[in-house]
A tleap script that builds the chain and sets N, CA, C and O, in Angstrom:
source leaprc.protein.ff14SB
mol = sequence {
  NMET PHE ASN ASP ASP GLU PRO GLU LYS GLY
  LEU PHE VAL PHE THR GLU GLU MET HIE LEU
  LYS ARG GLY TYR CYS CYS GLY ASN GLY CYS
  LEU HIE CYS PRO TYR ASP TYR LYS ASN VAL
  ILE ASP LEU ASP LYS LYS ARG TYR PHE ILE
  GLU ARG GLN LYS GLU ASN ARG CYS GLN LYS
  LYS SER CLYS
}
set mol.1.N position { 118.474 -127.419 -71.215 }
set mol.1.CA position { 118.433 -128.403 -72.596 }
set mol.1.C position { 118.977 -129.148 -72.730 }
set mol.1.O position { 118.537 -130.122 -73.341 }
set mol.2.N position { 120.381 -129.115 -72.182 }
set mol.2.CA position { 121.112 -130.436 -72.168 }
set mol.2.C position { 121.394 -131.122 -70.879 }
set mol.2.O position { 121.717 -130.383 -69.949 }
set mol.3.N position { 121.334 -132.339 -70.665 }
set mol.3.CA position { 121.515 -133.419 -69.401 }
set mol.3.C position { 122.713 -133.564 -69.691 }
set mol.3.O position { 122.998 -133.753 -70.874 }
set mol.4.N position { 123.703 -133.516 -68.735 }
set mol.4.CA position { 125.316 -134.121 -68.544 }
set mol.4.C position { 125.390 -135.646 -67.820 }
set mol.4.O position { 125.854 -135.839 -66.696 }
set mol.5.N position { 124.744 -136.856 -68.848 }
set mol.5.CA position { 124.434 -137.983 -68.070 }
set mol.5.C position { 125.594 -138.671 -67.802 }
set mol.5.O position { 125.589 -139.668 -67.080 }
set mol.6.N position { 126.846 -138.117 -68.451 }
set mol.6.CA position { 127.912 -138.842 -68.373 }
set mol.6.C position { 129.350 -138.025 -68.255 }
set mol.6.O position { 130.337 -138.076 -68.989 }
set mol.7.N position { 129.080 -137.199 -66.973 }
set mol.7.CA position { 130.455 -136.430 -67.051 }
set mol.7.C position { 131.542 -137.014 -67.262 }
set mol.7.O position { 132.368 -136.622 -68.086 }
set mol.8.N position { 131.664 -137.988 -66.566 }
set mol.8.CA position { 132.949 -139.007 -66.604 }
set mol.8.C position { 133.552 -138.964 -68.266 }
set mol.8.O position { 134.754 -138.848 -68.506 }
set mol.9.N position { 132.717 -139.055 -69.114 }
set mol.9.CA position { 133.048 -139.141 -70.439 }
set mol.9.C position { 133.045 -138.143 -71.151 }
set mol.9.O position { 133.298 -138.209 -72.354 }
set mol.10.N position { 132.746 -137.000 -70.513 }
set mol.10.CA position { 132.727 -135.396 -71.102 }
set mol.10.C position { 131.568 -135.657 -72.292 }
set mol.10.O position { 131.677 -135.046 -73.355 }
set mol.11.N position { 130.526 -136.528 -72.086 }
set mol.11.CA position { 129.607 -136.396 -73.026 }
set mol.11.C position { 128.241 -135.616 -72.695 }
set mol.11.O position { 127.727 -135.940 -71.625 }
set mol.12.N position { 127.480 -134.498 -73.559 }
set mol.12.CA position { 126.204 -134.334 -73.461 }
set mol.12.C position { 125.303 -134.668 -73.890 }
set mol.12.O position { 125.371 -134.515 -75.110 }
set mol.13.N position { 124.278 -135.131 -73.554 }
set mol.13.CA position { 123.164 -135.781 -74.257 }
set mol.13.C position { 121.654 -134.880 -74.289 }
set mol.13.O position { 121.259 -134.228 -73.323 }
set mol.14.N position { 121.010 -134.980 -75.433 }
set mol.14.CA position { 119.606 -134.178 -75.182 }
set mol.14.C position { 119.075 -134.744 -74.124 }
set mol.14.O position { 119.384 -135.880 -73.764 }
set mol.15.N position { 118.181 -133.966 -73.492 }
set mol.15.CA position { 116.998 -134.391 -72.908 }
set mol.15.C position { 115.928 -134.886 -73.575 }
set mol.15.O position { 115.843 -134.413 -74.709 }
set mol.16.N position { 115.051 -135.688 -73.283 }
set mol.16.CA position { 113.959 -135.904 -74.092 }
set mol.16.C position { 112.904 -134.487 -74.617 }
set mol.16.O position { 112.446 -134.327 -75.749 }
set mol.17.N position { 112.772 -133.848 -73.771 }
set mol.17.CA position { 112.370 -132.256 -74.003 }
set mol.17.C position { 113.094 -131.834 -75.436 }
set mol.17.O position { 112.475 -131.414 -76.413 }
set mol.18.N position { 114.214 -131.986 -75.380 }
set mol.18.CA position { 114.839 -131.372 -76.667 }
set mol.18.C position { 114.705 -132.173 -77.708 }
set mol.18.O position { 114.806 -131.573 -78.778 }
set mol.19.N position { 114.437 -133.758 -77.820 }
set mol.19.CA position { 113.995 -134.481 -78.922 }
set mol.19.C position { 112.589 -134.174 -79.304 }
set mol.19.O position { 112.109 -134.114 -80.436 }
set mol.20.N position { 111.885 -133.946 -77.875 }
set mol.20.CA position { 110.321 -133.687 -78.236 }
set mol.20.C position { 110.265 -132.006 -79.303 }
set mol.20.O position { 109.361 -131.662 -80.065 }
set mol.21.N position { 111.039 -131.556 -79.107 }
set mol.21.CA position { 111.051 -130.246 -79.540 }
set mol.21.C position { 111.714 -130.188 -80.906 }
set mol.21.O position { 111.280 -129.345 -81.692 }
set mol.22.N position { 112.897 -131.124 -81.357 }
set mol.22.CA position { 113.116 -131.766 -82.657 }
set mol.22.C position { 111.885 -132.148 -83.428 }
set mol.22.O position { 111.356 -131.552 -84.366 }
set mol.23.N position { 111.616 -133.029 -82.961 }
set mol.23.CA position { 110.014 -133.612 -83.666 }
set mol.23.C position { 110.286 -134.533 -84.287 }
set mol.23.O position { 109.540 -134.734 -85.245 }
set mol.24.N position { 111.347 -135.445 -84.093 }
set mol.24.CA position { 111.520 -136.463 -84.968 }
set mol.24.C position { 112.817 -137.416 -84.322 }
set mol.24.O position { 113.688 -136.825 -83.683 }
set mol.25.N position { 112.902 -138.860 -84.508 }
set mol.25.CA position { 114.071 -139.703 -84.511 }
set mol.25.C position { 115.176 -139.128 -85.202 }
set mol.25.O position { 114.858 -138.722 -86.319 }
set mol.26.N position { 116.670 -138.921 -84.822 }
set mol.26.CA position { 117.524 -138.505 -85.718 }
set mol.26.C position { 118.087 -139.917 -85.874 }
set mol.26.O position { 118.670 -139.917 -86.958 }
set mol.27.N position { 118.176 -140.973 -85.374 }
set mol.27.CA position { 118.553 -142.264 -85.648 }
set mol.27.C position { 120.023 -142.384 -85.559 }
set mol.27.O position { 120.648 -143.184 -86.254 }
set mol.28.N position { 120.667 -141.458 -84.562 }
set mol.28.CA position { 121.798 -141.792 -83.761 }
set mol.28.C position { 121.929 -142.821 -82.453 }
set mol.28.O position { 122.975 -143.202 -81.926 }
set mol.29.N position { 120.539 -143.161 -82.081 }
set mol.29.CA position { 120.413 -143.874 -80.811 }
set mol.29.C position { 120.619 -143.572 -79.372 }
set mol.29.O position { 120.897 -144.275 -78.400 }
set mol.30.N position { 120.364 -142.118 -79.567 }
set mol.30.CA position { 120.415 -140.907 -78.208 }
set mol.30.C position { 119.544 -141.954 -76.983 }
set mol.30.O position { 118.703 -142.826 -77.195 }
set mol.31.N position { 120.144 -141.453 -75.630 }
set mol.31.CA position { 119.829 -142.014 -74.374 }
set mol.31.C position { 118.058 -141.843 -74.445 }
set mol.31.O position { 117.198 -142.707 -74.618 }
set mol.32.N position { 117.936 -140.333 -74.231 }
set mol.32.CA position { 116.617 -140.304 -73.898 }
set mol.32.C position { 115.752 -140.178 -75.095 }
set mol.32.O position { 114.762 -139.447 -75.063 }
set mol.33.N position { 116.132 -140.967 -76.323 }
set mol.33.CA position { 114.860 -140.482 -77.362 }
set mol.33.C position { 113.798 -141.165 -77.165 }
set mol.33.O position { 113.849 -142.316 -76.731 }
set mol.34.N position { 112.266 -140.322 -77.568 }
set mol.34.CA position { 111.084 -140.743 -77.228 }
set mol.34.C position { 110.267 -141.124 -78.263 }
set mol.34.O position { 109.040 -141.060 -78.194 }
set mol.35.N position { 110.964 -141.575 -79.357 }
set mol.35.CA position { 110.507 -141.931 -80.797 }
set mol.35.C position { 110.895 -143.517 -80.750 }
set mol.35.O position { 110.779 -144.161 -81.793 }
set mol.36.N position { 111.234 -143.993 -79.869 }
set mol.36.CA position { 111.333 -145.788 -79.904 }
set mol.36.C position { 112.689 -145.626 -81.085 }
set mol.36.O position { 112.653 -146.475 -81.975 }
set mol.37.N position { 113.416 -144.999 -81.128 }
set mol.37.CA position { 114.483 -145.339 -82.133 }
set mol.37.C position { 113.979 -145.704 -83.739 }
set mol.37.O position { 114.424 -146.574 -84.488 }
set mol.38.N position { 112.899 -144.722 -83.976 }
set mol.38.CA position { 112.536 -145.163 -85.282 }
set mol.38.C position { 113.312 -145.037 -86.109 }
set mol.38.O position { 113.207 -145.991 -86.881 }
set mol.39.N position { 114.137 -144.313 -86.430 }
set mol.39.CA position { 115.247 -144.185 -87.532 }
set mol.39.C position { 116.005 -144.577 -87.647 }
set mol.39.O position { 116.700 -144.321 -88.630 }
set mol.40.N position { 116.437 -145.634 -86.526 }
set mol.40.CA position { 117.745 -146.439 -86.521 }
set mol.40.C position { 117.890 -147.495 -87.380 }
set mol.40.O position { 117.254 -148.473 -86.988 }
set mol.41.N position { 118.551 -147.689 -88.515 }
set mol.41.CA position { 118.075 -148.612 -89.323 }
set mol.41.C position { 118.989 -150.005 -88.673 }
set mol.41.O position { 118.067 -150.668 -88.198 }
set mol.42.N position { 119.585 -150.371 -88.546 }
set mol.42.CA position { 120.238 -151.550 -87.810 }
set mol.42.C position { 119.355 -152.033 -86.787 }
set mol.42.O position { 119.156 -151.406 -85.747 }
set mol.43.N position { 118.842 -153.091 -87.051 }
set mol.43.CA position { 117.783 -153.683 -85.827 }
set mol.43.C position { 118.614 -154.416 -84.705 }
set mol.43.O position { 118.039 -154.861 -83.712 }
set mol.44.N position { 119.669 -154.509 -84.838 }
set mol.44.CA position { 120.586 -155.289 -83.886 }
set mol.44.C position { 121.049 -153.909 -82.776 }
set mol.44.O position { 121.210 -153.919 -81.555 }
set mol.45.N position { 121.154 -152.948 -83.630 }
set mol.45.CA position { 121.646 -151.708 -82.578 }
set mol.45.C position { 119.992 -151.306 -82.044 }
set mol.45.O position { 119.755 -151.218 -80.839 }
set mol.46.N position { 119.082 -151.116 -82.923 }
set mol.46.CA position { 117.975 -150.612 -82.176 }
set mol.46.C position { 117.191 -151.487 -80.721 }
set mol.46.O position { 116.494 -150.904 -79.891 }
set mol.47.N position { 117.478 -152.796 -80.700 }
set mol.47.CA position { 117.233 -153.581 -80.245 }
set mol.47.C position { 117.983 -153.435 -78.797 }
set mol.47.O position { 117.486 -153.632 -77.688 }
set mol.48.N position { 119.451 -152.996 -79.150 }
set mol.48.CA position { 120.172 -152.522 -77.954 }
set mol.48.C position { 119.957 -151.258 -77.041 }
set mol.48.O position { 120.035 -151.224 -75.813 }
set mol.49.N position { 119.631 -150.086 -78.023 }
set mol.49.CA position { 119.508 -149.136 -77.970 }
set mol.49.C position { 117.749 -149.244 -76.673 }
set mol.49.O position { 117.606 -148.951 -75.486 }
set mol.50.N position { 117.000 -149.671 -77.487 }
set mol.50.CA position { 115.735 -149.830 -76.526 }
set mol.50.C position { 115.995 -150.787 -75.220 }
set mol.50.O position { 115.447 -150.503 -74.155 }
set mol.51.N position { 116.595 -151.589 -75.303 }
set mol.51.CA position { 117.380 -152.355 -73.731 }
set mol.51.C position { 118.109 -151.233 -72.796 }
set mol.51.O position { 118.185 -151.166 -71.570 }
set mol.52.N position { 118.539 -150.506 -73.660 }
set mol.52.CA position { 119.548 -149.560 -72.780 }
set mol.52.C position { 118.672 -148.453 -72.106 }
set mol.52.O position { 118.934 -147.939 -71.018 }
set mol.53.N position { 117.692 -148.180 -72.825 }
set mol.53.CA position { 116.700 -147.039 -72.605 }
set mol.53.C position { 115.752 -147.624 -71.066 }
set mol.53.O position { 115.676 -147.008 -70.003 }
set mol.54.N position { 115.316 -148.554 -71.293 }
set mol.54.CA position { 114.527 -149.478 -70.588 }
set mol.54.C position { 115.126 -149.848 -69.040 }
set mol.54.O position { 114.465 -150.064 -68.024 }
set mol.55.N position { 116.748 -149.847 -69.225 }
set mol.55.CA position { 117.734 -150.124 -68.107 }
set mol.55.C position { 117.598 -148.707 -67.293 }
set mol.55.O position { 117.052 -148.597 -66.195 }
set mol.56.N position { 118.207 -147.630 -68.052 }
set mol.56.CA position { 118.080 -146.194 -67.574 }
set mol.56.C position { 116.920 -146.088 -66.674 }
set mol.56.O position { 116.949 -145.825 -65.472 }
set mol.57.N position { 115.744 -146.361 -67.521 }
set mol.57.CA position { 114.585 -145.703 -66.846 }
set mol.57.C position { 114.352 -146.477 -65.576 }
set mol.57.O position { 113.621 -145.967 -64.726 }
set mol.58.N position { 114.881 -147.619 -65.364 }
set mol.58.CA position { 114.783 -148.560 -64.501 }
set mol.58.C position { 115.154 -148.265 -62.993 }
set mol.58.O position { 114.539 -148.442 -61.941 }
set mol.59.N position { 116.577 -147.672 -63.340 }
set mol.59.CA position { 117.572 -147.039 -62.722 }
set mol.59.C position { 117.321 -145.606 -62.065 }
set mol.59.O position { 117.943 -145.231 -61.071 }
set mol.60.N position { 116.432 -144.907 -62.659 }
set mol.60.CA position { 116.111 -143.330 -62.317 }
set mol.60.C position { 114.762 -143.748 -61.382 }
set mol.60.O position { 114.294 -143.052 -60.480 }
set mol.61.N position { 114.284 -144.997 -61.808 }
set mol.61.CA position { 112.934 -145.053 -60.891 }
set mol.61.C position { 113.246 -145.689 -59.260 }
set mol.61.O position { 112.551 -145.655 -58.245 }
set mol.62.N position { 114.505 -146.224 -59.511 }
set mol.62.CA position { 114.928 -146.888 -58.135 }
set mol.62.C position { 115.688 -145.825 -57.189 }
set mol.62.O position { 115.926 -146.197 -56.040 }
set mol.63.N position { 116.064 -144.610 -57.559 }
set mol.63.CA position { 116.841 -143.563 -56.891 }
set mol.63.C position { 115.637 -143.038 -56.259 }
set mol.63.O position { 115.707 -142.061 -55.513 }
savepdb mol mol.pdb
quit
């Protein structure tokens, strides 16, 4: 259910599966948000999160 993507920081992040089970975007800018950050209010943050997500997906494809 949890994916430890950043163990060096001690962070745990929800997997895409957990977000889908929740059923909505929480607005916190989660790394694996499948809802295109719908509830992130700050547009600058939303753009940043979308770019970060694209980079993360590209890195996973190249592995």
